[in-house]
C-alpha positions in Angstrom: 0.0 0.0 0.0 3.0 2.3 0.2 3.3 2.0 -3.6 1.0 4.7 -5.0 1.5 3.4 -8.5 -0.3 0.2 -7.4 -3.4 2.2 -6.6 -3.2 4.2 -9.7 -2.6 1.3 -12.0 -4.8 -1.4 -10.4 -7.7 0.8 -9.1 -7.3 3.8 -11.3 -10.7 3.9 -13.0 -12.7 3.3 -9.8 -14.8 6.2 -8.6 -14.4 7.1 -4.9 -15.7 9.9 -2.7 -13.1 12.4 -1.6 -13.4 15.0 1.2 -11.6 18.3 0.8 -10.8 20.4 3.8 -12.4 19.4 7.1 -15.3 20.0 9.4 -13.2 22.2 11.7 -11.9 24.4 8.9 -13.3 27.9 8.4 -14.4 27.1 4.9 -15.8 23.8 6.0 -15.6 20.5 4.0 -16.7 19.7 0.5 -17.0 16.3 -1.2 -16.1 15.3 -4.7 -16.3 12.1 -6.7 -13.1 11.3 -8.6 -11.2 8.4 -10.0 -8.7 6.7 -7.7 -6.0 7.6 -10.3 -6.7 11.3 -10.0 -6.8 11.0 -6.2 -3.3 9.6 -6.3 -1.9 12.0 -8.9 -3.5 15.2 -7.7 -3.4 14.7 -3.9 -1.5 11.7 -2.5 1.7 12.0 -4.6 2.2 15.7 -3.8 1.5 15.0 -0.2 4.0 12.1 -0.1 6.8 14.4 -1.2 6.6 16.0 2.2 8.1 14.4 5.3 6.0 15.9 8.0 2.9 18.1 8.4 3.0 20.4 11.4 -0.4 21.4 12.8 -0.2 25.1 11.9 2.1 25.1 8.9 0.4 22.7 6.4 0.9 25.1 3.5 4.6 25.7 4.2 5.9 22.3 5.3 9.2 21.8 3.6 8.2 24.0 0.6 5.9 26.8 -0.2 3.5 24.8 -2.4 0.1 24.4 -0.6 -1.3 20.8 -0.5 -5.1 20.4 -0.7 -6.2 18.3 2.3 -7.9 15.3 0.7 -9.4 12.3 2.4 -11.0 9.0 1.4 -12.7 8.8 4.8 -14.8 6.0 6.5 -15.4 4.4 3.1 -16.3 0.8 2.7 -13.7 0.4 0.0 -13.4 -3.4 0.5 -17.1 -3.8 -0.5 -16.5 -1.7 -3.6 -13.2 -3.4 -4.6 -13.0 -6.9 -3.2 -9.6 -7.4 -4.7 -8.2 -5.4 -1.7 -9.4 -8.1 0.7 -6.3 -10.1 -0.4 -4.2 -7.5 1.5 -5.9 -7.7 4.9 -7.7 -10.0 7.3 -11.4 -9.0 6.9 -12.5 -10.7 10.2 -9.6 -10.9 12.7 -11.3 -13.4 15.1 -8.4 -13.3 17.5 -9.2 -9.6 18.2 -13.0 -9.3 17.5 -13.8 -12.5 19.5 -16.5 -14.7 18.0 -18.5 -11.8 16.4 -17.5 -10.7 12.9 -16.9 -7.0 12.3 -20.1 -5.2 11.4 -18.2 -2.7 9.2 -14.7 -2.5 7.7 -13.7 1.0 6.6 -10.7 2.5 4.7 -9.1 5.8 5.5 -6.6 7.0 2.9 -5.5 10.6 2.7 -2.9 13.3 2.5 -1.0 14.5 5.6 -2.9 17.0 7.6 -6.3 15.4 7.7 -8.1 15.9 11.0 -11.1 13.9 12.3 -13.0 16.0 14.9 -13.5 14.8 18.4 -16.4 12.4 18.5 -17.4 8.9 19.7 -18.8 5.9 18.0 -21.5 3.5 19.1 -19.3 0.5 18.0 -16.2 -1.0 19.5 -13.4 0.1 17.2 -10.0 -1.3 16.1 -7.9 1.2 14.2 -5.0 -0.3 12.3 -2.3 1.8 10.8 -0.9 0.6 7.4 1.0 3.5 5.9 2.3 6.7 7.5 1.6 8.0 11.0 -1.4 9.3 12.9 -1.8 11.2 16.2 -4.8 10.0 18.2 -6.2 11.7 21.4 -8.7 9.7 23.6 -11.1 10.9 26.3 -13.0 8.5 28.5 -16.8 8.8 28.3 -16.8 10.1 31.9 -15.3 13.3 30.5 -18.4 14.1 28.4 -19.6 16.9 30.5 -16.3 18.8 29.9 -16.3 18.3 26.1 -19.2 20.6 24.9 -21.3 18.1 22.9 -22.9 19.7 19.9 -26.6 19.3 20.3 -28.1 21.2 17.4 -27.2 23.2 14.3 -24.6 21.1 12.4 -26.1 18.4 10.2 -23.2 15.9 10.9 -23.8 16.2 14.7 -27.5 15.1 14.9 -26.5 11.9 16.8 -25.1 13.9 19.7 -21.7 12.2 19.3 -19.7 15.3 18.2 -17.7 17.7 20.4 -17.3 21.5 19.7 -13.8 21.3 21.1 -11.1 21.9 18.4 -8.4 19.5 19.7 -4.9 20.9 19.6 -6.4 24.3 18.9 -8.6 24.6 21.9 -10.3 28.0 22.6 -10.3 28.0 26.4 -12.3 31.2 26.4 -15.2 29.5 24.7 -14.7 26.0 26.2 -13.1 26.5 29.7 -14.2 23.2 31.0 -12.0 21.3 28.6 -9.1 22.2 30.8 -10.5 19.7 33.3 -10.7 16.9 30.9 -8.0 14.2 31.1 -6.9 12.5 27.9 -4.5 9.9 26.6 -2.6 10.5 23.4 -0.7 8.1 21.1 1.1 8.2 17.8 0.4 5.2 15.5 3.1 3.9 13.1 2.7 1.3 10.4 1.7 -2.1 12.0 0.2 -0.5 15.1 -3.3 -1.2 16.1 -5.4 0.8 18.6 -8.5 -0.5 20.4 -11.1 2.3 21.0 -14.0 1.2 23.1 -17.5 2.2 22.3 -18.4 5.7 23.4 -14.8 6.7 23.9 -14.2 10.2 22.6 -11.4 10.3 20.0 -9.7 12.8 17.7 -7.3 11.8 14.9 -4.8 13.8 12.8 -2.6 12.4 10.0 1.1 13.4 10.5 1.9 12.3 7.0 0.3 10.7 3.9 -1.6 7.9 5.6 -3.6 4.7 5.0 -5.6 3.0 7.8 -8.4 0.5 8.2 -10.8 0.2 11.1 -13.1 -2.5 12.2 -16.4 -1.8 14.0 -18.1 -4.5 15.9 
């Protein structure tokens, strides 16, 4: 999966949904359908030319050419392209016990992608395949300090999204977040992180990245 030519050549004509920007950006997020080949050529390859993506200097990391943040996020790619199932274990019984995963998602994107602080109703196993990701975790007991979005944003209708902008917290707007304890970890290729149901988590890609996650 580290060979971008593999995706471009093998999956190039497949159409996939790509997110540009992010929910936490001032300009918000927009979605676009494109071929996998164009996703590789226009976004992943320019991103891969950079070594690291600092939080506040995404447009100036190593050179002055901006990189459009682009993400194939929470996509059931293995249902769409079954050939990719040859590369992973679709049902790791030694981890998921006797129950098979209910969902298997792919997360492939440029450096600098940020997934807002939220929780899922499923137990979650996040496996890092390529690149590195920073993950921050808050126990569900910290919910009262995390400013749950109750209305307004269409993506927050389930009450599982926080208004806290992790790593860029505005303490004047969200003073209680200073009381919230968290655990943080950096995932490297081959690492796996178990995230229990209802555990709040925030994720940022530190480089061009590919991950899969199992929900069960």
